[in-house]
N, C-alpha and C positions, 0 to 999 in steps of 0.2 A: 443418510448423510455420507458424504465422501470427503475424506481428508487422508490421502495416501491409501486408505482402505475403505471398504464399504461396511456399514454396520446395520444390523437388523433391529427390529423392535424387541425381539427376544434378547439380543445382546444388551439392549438398553435396560430391560427389566433385571437381567442377571447382574450386570455390573453395578447398577444403581443400588441393588440390594446389598452388595458387598460394601459399598460406601456408607449406606445407612447403618449397617452393622458396626463399621468402624467408628462412626460418629456417636452411636448410642452408647458404646463402651459399657455394655451390660445393663443400661437403663431401658425402661419400657417405652419411653417417649422423650423427645427433646423439649416438649412443652413450650414450643415457640421461641426457644433460644436461638439467637442469631448466629449464622455462619457466613463469614465473608468469602467471596470467590474472587481470586485474582488469577484468572486463567484465560489464555487467548481463545478466540472463537474456534470451535472444533469439538471433536468427540469428548475430550476430557471435560470441557465446559458443560456439555449436555448431561453427562452422567453425574457430574458433581451437583448440578441443579436438581436433578431427579432424586439423587441420594439424600440431599438435605430435606426435600419435601417428604420422601417416604419415611424419614426418621422423625417427622413431626416438627422439623425446624423451619426457620425463616431464612431464606437466602438473601444475601446482601451483595449483589454483583458490584465489583469495583472496576474503574476504568484502567485498562492496562497501559494507557498512555500517560496517566497522571504521575507526577513525581511524589516522593514520600510525603512531602508537606500536605499535598491534597488528600492523599490516602489517610493521613493522620486524622483529619477532620471526621471522616466516615468511621474510623475505628473508635475514636473518642465518643462520637455521638451514638453509634449503634451498640457499642459495648458487646461485641461478639464473644462467644466462648471458644471459638477456633477460627482458623483461616485455612482455606484450601488454596494452594498456590502452585503455579507451574515453576519448575526449577529455574527456568530462564528469568523469572520475575522475582525470585526469592529475595534477591538483594534489595528490592524495593521496600520490602516489609520486614526484613529480618530484625532491624533495630527496633521497629515498632512492636513486633511480636515479643521481643525480649523485654522491652519497657513495660508492656501491659501483661506480661507473663501468659501469652497466648500460644497454645500448641499450633503447629503448622503441619498440615497434611499435604505432602507433595504428590503431584501427578507425575507420570501416569500411574493408575492403580493396577495392582496385580489382579489377575482374572481367575484366581482359584475360587472354589465354591465358597459362598458366604457361610458364616457361622450360623448355627441353628438358633436364630432368635426370631421372635415374632415381630413382624413389621406393624407398627401401630396404625390404627384407622385415623384418617384425616377428615375433619369436618369442613364443609364448604365455607363456613364462617370463620375458620381459622386463618390467621395471617400467613401469607405465602412468601411475600417478598417485601423488602424495603428498597425502593428505588429513589435515588437522590436526584432532585431537580437539576436542570442545567446550570442554574446559578446566573442566568442572564440578567435577572433583576435583583439579585442579592445573594446572600450566603445560601448554598444548597440546603434544601429541607428534605427530610426523609419521608417519602410517601409510602404509607403502609397499605398494601394491596392484599385482599383476601383471595382464597382460592375461588370463591364465587365471582369476585371482580374479574379475575383472569378468564374463567370459563365463560362468563357472560360475554366478555369481549370477543373471544374466539368464536363463539356461536354466532354472534352478530355479524362478524366479518365473513364467516363461512357462508352465510346466507347471501349477504350483499355482494360478495365477490366470486361466488360460485366455486369455492374450493371443492376438490374431489381427490380421490385416491390416485388418480392418474397424473396429478400435477407434479411438476419438478421445478423447484425454486432455487435460485442462486442467492446465497447470503454472504455479505461481507460487512454488514452494518455492525457498529459496536454493540456488544451484548451486556451493557450496563444501562441501556435505555429501552423503553417500552417498544419502540419501533422495531428493532431487531428481534427482541425477545418474543413479543406477543404477535405482532403482525406477520412475522416471517416464521421464526423457529417453531413456536408453539402452535400456530395455525397449521403448519405443515404436519407436525406430529399428531395433532388432534384428528386430522383428516386422512391419515395414513399415506401422506404424500412423501416424495423424496425431497430432502433438503441437502443441497450441495454447499459446503461451507469453505470459503476462502479465508485463510488466516489473516489476510490484510487486503486492502483494496489497491489495485493498480489498474489503470484503464485498459492496458493491453490484455491482462489476464481476463478481465470481464468480457471484453470483445471476443476473445478466443472462445470462452465458454458459450457465449451467445451464438457465435458463428457455427457451432456444432449442430444447432437446430433442435436440441432436446429440452431446452429451458422453456417452460410454459408460463412462468410467473417471474416478474422481476420488480423489486421495490428498492428505491434509493431516495436520496435527498437531492435538492436542486444543484448543489455544488458538484455532486458526483455526475449528474447528467451533463453539466457544463464541461467537466473534465473529459467525459467520454466524447462529447462533441468536438472538443479541441483535438483529441487523439485521432478521431476520424478525419478531421480536416487536414491533418498532417500525414495521413497514410496515402499510399499510392492507389491508383484507380482500381486495380484488381483486389487489393485488400479491402478497400471501401465497399466494393460490390459484395464480397464474401461476408463481411460484417453485417451489412444492411440486410442481406438475405436471411441470415440466421436470426436477427432480431425480429424480423417480420413474422416468424413462427410463433412467438409469444402470444398467448391469448389475452394477457393483461400486463400492463406496466403501470406502476403506481409511484407518485411522488408525494413526499410529506416531510414533516418536521420543520419546514420553513416555507415561506411563500414562494411559489413557483413563478418566475418571470414569464410573461406571455411570450417573450422572444425565445426563451428556452423551449417552451412547449412547441412553438411553431417550427423551430429548427429541428427538434428531435423528430417531429412528424415528417418533415421533409426527408430526413435520413432513413427512417425506419418504417414509415407508414403507421406508426403507433401514436395514438392520441393519449398522452399520459392522463391517468385518472388522478386528480388531486383530491385530497381529503383533509380533514381537520381534526386534530386531537391533541392531547397533552397527557403527561404522566398521571395526573390526578383523575382523569376521566376516561382514559383510553381513547378510542376513536369515537367521535360524535357525529361528524358530518362527512358525507362522501358523494362525489359525483356518481352517476349511475354506471352500472356495468354494461348494459346493452342499449342505452339510448344516448342522446346528445350530451357531450361534456363541454360545458361552457368555459372558455378560457378566462382565468381570473376569478372563477367561482369554485366553491367547495361543495356544491350540491345541497343535499337535504339530510335530515337526521337518519342515522342508521337504525336497523331494527332493534326495538327495545330501548331506545334512547330518546328522552324528551329534551328539546332545546327551546329556549325562548329568548327574546331580546327585550330588555327593560331599560327605562331611563334612570336617572340618578335617584328618583323617588321609588324605584322598584316597581313601576307600572309598565305594563307591556306597551311597546311602541308599534305604530302602524307600519305596514309594508312601505318600503322606500325611505323609511326613517332610520337613522343609525341608532344602535342601542348596545348595551352591554350583554355579552353572551353568558347565559346561565344554563346549566345542564343538570339533569336528574335521571337516575336509573341505576340498574344493578352493576353497571361498569364503573360507577363513580366510587372513589375511595371513601373511607370513613374518617380517617384522621392522619395528621402529620405526627411522626414519631416523637413522643415526649414533648409535644408543643401544643397544649390545649388552647392557648391564646390565639395562635395562628389558625388552628382548626376552627374555632368558633367564628373568627372573622371571615373565614372562607365560605361559610354557608349562610343562607338566609334562614329566617325562623321557620319557614315551611319546607326546608330541606333541599333547596337548589344551591348548587355549587357556583360560586362567582369565579369565572375563569380569568377575569381581568382583561379580556379581549373585547374589542368592539367590532360589530359587523352590521350589515344591512341586508335585507331580503329584497331582491329585485327580480321581478318576473318569476317569482316562486323559488329562487335559488339564493343561497347565502353567499355573501362576499365579505371576507375578513378585511377589516380596516386596519387592524394592528393592536398591539398592546396599549391599553388605555393610559398606562404610565410612561410608555416609551415611544410608541409609534403614533399616538394622537397628540399632535402639537397644537399649541395655542399661540398664535403670533398676531400682534396688532388687533387682538379681539376676535380673530377668526380661528375656528378649529379646523385643522387639516390633517390628512393622513399621510404619514411618511411613506407608506407603501405605495400610495398613488403617485407621489413624486418619483419614487424609485422606478416605478413601472414606466413612466414617461422617459426618464433619463436613459433607461435600458433600450429604448427604441433607437437611440443614436447608434449608428453602425460602429463607431469607435469605442463604445463603452462595453466592457466585458462584465463588470460588476459595479454595484452602486449601493451605498448605505447612507440614508438621510437621518439626521438627528437634530434635535432642538437644543441649542446651547443657551443656557440662561442669559438673558439680556435685560437690562434695566428698561430700555425703551420698547422693545418688542415682546417681552415675556419669554418667548422662544425664538431665537435667531436660527432660521432654517439653514442648515449646512449639509453639504454632500461630500462624501469621500468616494472617489472614482478609481477603479482599476481599468486602465485603458488597454484596448487591443493593440494599439500602436503607441507605446509609452512615450516616445519622444515627439510625436506629431500632434497629439490632442491637447489643446489649451483650455484652461478654465474659462476664458472669455468666450471661446467658441461654444462651449456647452451652455453658458449663461444665455447667449443669444438664442440657441436652440430651445432652451426651456421657456424663454419669454414668448416664443411663438406658439407654445402649446399649453402653458399654464397661466392661471390667474397671477397677477403681479405679486400677491402676498405669498404664493406658493413657490416662487422662483428662489432657489438657494442664493443666499447673500454671500456665501463663501463656499468655494469648491477647491478641494485639494486632490492632487493626483497621488495615489499610493501604489506600492508594488503588490500589496495584498490586503484583504480585510481580515481583521482578527475574528477567529471563529472558535467555537467549542468543539468537542469531540463529535457531535452530531452534524456539524457543518453549519450550525446557526451562527449568524453574525452576532457578536457580543457588542451591543450598542454602547454600554458604558466605556468599553475600550476605544470605540470609534470616537467618542466625545473628546478623548485625549488628543486627537489630531487637531482640535480647534481650541485647545487651552494652552496655557503656559507650560503644562506638564506633558508635552507632546511625546509620542512614542514613535 
């Protein structure tokens, strides 16, 4: 990893041992007690995570972008015994730490030899992390992941994506979500690869790193790829050529955490010659579906089940559906979590009686590949008796050259059930009119799929992973507008 300095795996073992010793405070094992982490991406975060695990604890990563009110929910729910915090972020949790009488260990940690204590053995079935869901459909829930869940996920991705010790990946994703933690950081460490960490994302920084030609793997969310495209479009010709040449060296570029617009995929390929690999996963299941590494990647599709993962599509009666028929996505395998933290009711509802996890997403298999239709509760709308996919409508609207971003929602309506509405971020804010877009949509969509209301907005509300928060989008079309 590189952040001002380079660190070796020997450094990781030594310093994480120091942290484990400090956390144990004379005990033999933390026995799955929770330790919150409020540390920016970088060396201090990595050794904190490892130190918690080596002491037998459960890591609870917290979003460094969240205000104290959001952090309070996690502290109250997880009930940690301590918090590891970066000095620059201490003010965010100082009052909470005092309120709940929690000790705070500040980074960076000194590097003297660790005290002579025995590091406890950790069982694969022990809990390793509690990651809180994005909260796009409700209050964030704590997903308890075991060490086996994490190792199974990494082994699966290592096979599917060809990880090796010669890889060099760039990381700037938030480290309180599985995407950055497992797909990037832990996969790199598992395979003896180099992981270069940026403390925060800026398009210029990423392009400069890529232009050096030593990055072999890159993973990001669609929003990031769009911002990189915008930066490239505004650069001069020489800079564009340099950036594009560096990006072409990558052996693999991956997009995830949100649906990848086909327009983004095609534009990125024009700039870099890289066909983004799109995959599908979520906190509770890790990664479940992926386009192939070495064969055709179909735009708009997320491929097939990853090694060791079982996926099926079922109807509302939990019966398998035929190919070309939409169904609810269910997943089973060693990557799937066992429970929500202190929430047995939600846990029971999330699984079928024979052990399949209900993702809440709908998909269809077409010509042997999965295509995600969206969240059954958010992206599958019912208007005038017809079921439609918000993602399909968004994909069509994004083909208009004046549309930069689009979010489609169903607003409750007495006559229609769901009134199809679209929030649009325009490339040319003053020149694109809602009426023009409605005409465009009518030429490409069935009448019942055409948005009945279109609003132009400066930006779409998103969470830390870049996912559009549809409940917030709904407010554009209600009396409580934002």
